[in-house]
C-alpha positions in Angstrom: 2.2 2.4 -16.0 -0.7 4.2 -17.8 0.0 5.9 -21.1 -1.1 9.5 -20.7 -1.7 9.8 -24.5 -4.5 7.2 -24.5 -8.0 7.1 -23.1 -8.3 5.7 -19.6 -11.4 3.9 -18.3 -12.9 5.0 -14.9 -11.6 3.2 -11.8 -13.4 2.6 -8.6 -12.2 1.8 -5.1 -13.9 0.2 -2.1 -14.3 2.3 1.1 -14.4 1.3 4.7 -17.5 0.5 6.7 -18.8 3.5 8.5 -19.6 3.1 12.2 -23.2 2.5 13.2 -25.0 5.4 14.9 -26.1 4.9 18.4 -29.8 5.8 18.3 -30.7 4.3 21.7 -32.2 6.6 24.3 -31.3 4.7 27.5 -29.6 1.7 28.9 -30.7 -1.8 28.1 -32.2 -4.5 30.3 -28.7 -5.4 31.5 -28.3 -2.1 33.4 -29.2 -2.8 37.0 -29.5 0.1 39.5 -28.2 -0.9 43.0 -30.5 -0.9 45.9 -30.9 2.2 48.2 -29.6 4.4 45.4 -31.4 7.7 44.8 -31.0 10.6 42.4 -28.8 12.5 45.0 -26.7 9.5 46.0 -27.0 6.5 48.2 -29.7 6.5 50.9 -28.5 6.3 54.5 -26.3 7.9 57.1 -22.5 8.4 57.1 -20.4 5.2 57.3 -16.9 4.8 58.5 -14.2 2.1 58.1 -11.1 1.2 60.1 -7.7 1.1 58.4 -4.2 0.2 59.6 -1.8 2.9 60.9 0.4 4.2 58.1 4.2 4.0 58.4 6.3 7.1 59.2 7.9 8.7 56.2 11.7 8.7 56.2 13.3 12.1 56.5 15.8 13.3 53.9 19.3 13.1 55.4 21.5 16.0 54.1 25.1 15.0 53.7 27.7 16.7 56.0 30.8 18.6 55.0 32.9 15.4 55.2 31.0 13.8 52.3 32.4 16.2 49.7 35.8 15.8 47.9 36.7 19.0 46.1 40.2 17.8 45.3 38.8 15.2 42.9 37.2 17.9 40.7 40.4 18.9 38.9 39.1 17.9 35.5 36.2 20.3 35.8 37.7 23.2 37.9 41.2 23.3 36.6 42.9 22.6 33.1 44.6 19.3 32.8 46.6 17.5 30.1 44.9 14.4 28.5 45.7 11.1 30.1 45.5 7.7 28.4 45.3 4.3 29.8 45.9 0.8 28.3 43.0 -1.7 28.6 42.6 -5.2 27.5 41.3 -6.2 24.1 37.6 -6.7 24.0 35.9 -9.7 22.5 34.1 -7.6 19.8 37.4 -6.6 18.3 37.9 -10.1 16.8 34.8 -9.6 14.6 36.0 -6.3 13.3 37.9 -7.0 10.1 39.7 -3.7 9.7 41.7 -3.5 6.4 45.5 -3.1 6.7 47.8 -0.6 5.1 48.2 -2.7 2.0 44.4 -2.5 1.2 44.7 1.2 0.3 45.9 2.3 -3.1 47.4 5.6 -4.3 45.1 7.5 -6.6 45.9 7.2 -10.3 47.3 10.0 -12.4 45.2 9.1 -15.4 41.5 9.1 -15.9 38.6 11.2 -14.9 38.7 10.8 -11.2 41.8 12.8 -10.3 42.0 14.6 -6.9 44.3 17.5 -7.8 43.6 17.9 -11.5 40.7 18.9 -13.7 39.8 16.1 -16.1 37.8 16.1 -19.3 34.4 14.6 -19.5 34.2 10.9 -20.2 31.4 8.8 -21.6 30.5 5.2 -21.4 28.2 2.9 -23.4 25.3 1.2 -21.6 22.8 -1.4 -22.8 19.4 -0.5 -24.1 16.9 -0.1 -21.3 13.6 -1.9 -21.8 11.8 0.6 -19.5 11.5 4.2 -20.5 13.2 3.8 -23.9 11.9 4.6 -27.3 11.4 0.9 -27.9 9.0 0.4 -25.0 5.6 -0.5 -26.1 3.1 0.5 -23.4 0.1 -0.7 -25.4 1.7 -4.1 -26.1 1.2 -3.9 -29.9 1.9 -7.2 -31.7 4.8 -7.4 -34.2 4.7 -8.1 -37.9 5.1 -11.8 -37.4 1.9 -11.9 -35.3 -0.3 -11.3 -38.5 -1.0 -14.3 -40.8 -1.5 -14.2 -44.5 -5.1 -13.5 -45.5 -6.9 -16.1 -47.6 -7.8 -14.7 -51.1 -11.3 -16.3 -50.7 -12.0 -13.5 -48.2 -11.9 -10.6 -50.6 -12.3 -12.4 -54.0 -14.9 -14.8 -55.5 -14.3 -18.2 -53.9 -13.5 -21.0 -56.4 -15.3 -24.3 -56.3 -13.9 -26.9 -54.0 -14.3 -30.7 -54.3 -13.7 -33.5 -51.9 -13.3 -37.3 -52.4 -15.6 -39.4 -50.2 -15.5 -43.2 -49.8 -18.0 -45.6 -51.4 -21.1 -45.8 -49.4 -22.7 -48.9 -50.9 -21.4 -52.0 -52.8 -22.7 -53.1 -56.2 -25.8 -55.2 -56.1 -25.0 -57.4 -59.2 -23.2 -60.6 -58.0 -22.4 -61.9 -61.5 -18.8 -62.6 -62.4 -17.4 -60.0 -64.8 -14.4 -60.7 -67.1 -11.2 -58.8 -66.5 -9.2 -56.9 -69.1 -7.1 -60.0 -69.9 -10.1 -61.9 -71.1 -10.5 -59.7 -74.2 -8.5 -60.2 -77.4 -9.0 -57.2 -79.7 -6.5 -58.4 -82.4 -8.8 -61.4 -83.2 -11.7 -59.0 -83.7 -9.9 -56.7 -86.3 -8.4 -59.3 -88.7 -10.2 -62.7 -88.4 -8.7 -64.3 -91.7 -5.1 -63.1 -91.3 -2.5 -65.9 -91.3 -1.0 -66.7 -88.0 2.2 -68.7 -87.8 2.7 -71.2 -85.0 5.8 -72.8 -83.5 6.1 -76.6 -83.3 8.2 -78.7 -80.9 11.8 -79.5 -81.3 12.7 -83.1 -82.5 15.9 -85.0 -82.4 17.9 -85.3 -85.7 18.3 -89.1 -85.1 14.6 -89.8 -85.1 13.2 -91.8 -88.0 10.8 -90.1 -90.4 7.2 -90.9 -90.3 6.3 -93.3 -93.2 2.6 -93.6 -94.0 1.1 -96.0 -96.5 -0.2 -94.3 -99.6 -3.9 -94.3 -100.0 -5.6 -96.2 -102.8 
């Protein structure tokens, strides 16, 4: 599945191991020459051995004239009408599911597959093939969604960035500091301004307070 329009890197294959060359000039230590063996053969006189008597060969017995039956050669020597015989149903016939007459249909008179008429060309719509089509991407190029948005700090001046860190050390002063409610700024602005106060509620049946006049 290599794209012929693109550059292809070199490829290598592994060969087979070549047979080792036989550089030896003679047999090894395991080669033992039998005794009484010379360059021209074994040393010694002729030797004989005794075998059993072989059996007599059977002669071919030619058949006589009574072994031939020329009257049975009618199918080969003379013309003969065909002859048929009825035999029993074999076991293999049960596994042969031959369709019946109702399984065959008469050819239709409409369409492109007519036997006795010339039909016009017909076309069909198939699905888009992923292999060999114009949409096949042999180089596996990523789509538009595979690219992320570039940060502006890459091609522009980066703005300052700040971070908030936790307090590393506690205050060393252990004195008690007053809170915001301990201050009264209205007393500092107008010290001599009159300030009305509210008394307590008394009963209307209570007697008035009578004090002796002073001398």
